[in-house]
N, C-alpha and C positions, 0 to 999 in steps of 0.2 A: 313730703319733698315737693319743692316747687317744680313747675313745668320746665323752667330753664335748666335746672340741675338734672332733671330726669332726661331731657332731650340730649344733654351733653354726654350722657352715657353711650349714646348711639352714634356719636360723631365718628367719622373715619379716623383710624389711628394708624400712623406710619411709624413702625418700630425703627426702621433704618432711614434716616433722612438722606435724600438724594438718590435713593434706590431706583425710583421710577425714571429719573433722568439718566442714570447710568445704564439702565436696561434699554432705553430708547437709543442711546449712543451706540450700544452694541448691535442694535438692529440694522444700522446703516450698512449698506453694502459698499465696500471700497471698490473703485474701478481704476484701472490703469490709465495713465495719461496718454491721450491720443497723439501720435506723431503726425504732424501735418504733411500732406503730400506736397510736391513742388507747386502744383496748381493752387492748392488751398493756401499755401504760404504766400504766393504771389498776390492772390486776391486779398488776403488779409493785409499785406503790405500796402496795397493801394488804398484800402480803407483807412489804415493808420495814418497815411499822409494827409487825409482829409479831416482829421480830428483837430478841433480847436476848443479852447476853453469857452464854456458857455453853451456848447452843443448838448442836445439831449439825445442819448443813445442807449442801446441795450447791448450789454456785453456778456458773453458766455465764457466762463473761465474755470480753470482747474484749481481746487483748493483742498488740500488735505484728503486726497482720495476720493473726491466727488466733484462733479461739475455743478456750478452755481450760475445763476443768471441775475444780473442787476440792471435796473433801468433808472436813469437819472441824468442830471446835468454834470458835465465834465468840470470838475473843480481844479484839476491839475493834469497837465500832460508834459512830463519831463523826459525828453529824449536822452539826456545824459544819464540820469539815474534809471531810465527805462521803467518808469512807473506811470500808470494811468490811474487817476483817482476820480471816481464817480461818487459824488456827494461825499460820504465818509469812508467809502470802500477803496482801499489801495490795491491795485492789481499789477503784478509784474508782467511786462510784455511777453515773456516766455510762457506764461500761463494762459494767455488769451487764445481761445478757440475760434470765436467769431464775434463780429461787431455788426450791429444793424443801426442805422441812423433813423431817427424819428423825422419824418418829412415835415412835421409841423414845427420843428425846431427853428428858432429865429435866425440862426446862422448856418443852416444846412445848405451846402453847396455840392450838388452831385458831381 
């Protein structure tokens, strides 16, 4: 038997495809959405008024039972549809917890 065929006998075998991914998904701990206090909502509102297309910022937002953070350039800021898009990530205004502006951003205006 050649070395290649013999080595193939010892390769890892996965009887159920996708089992590892499914187990990892089950391990995630779901958290409830945080309700913003009046002060937090007012501060977030001030930050939202400074958002412009082309700014680089970091956004913490709620998505499917967990909080995620994305950093990148604002591709879309739609006040009518209430959507903030950072690169390819679309975020509903109601799901935003916090926003931090990158001071090196070319259009940053405090």
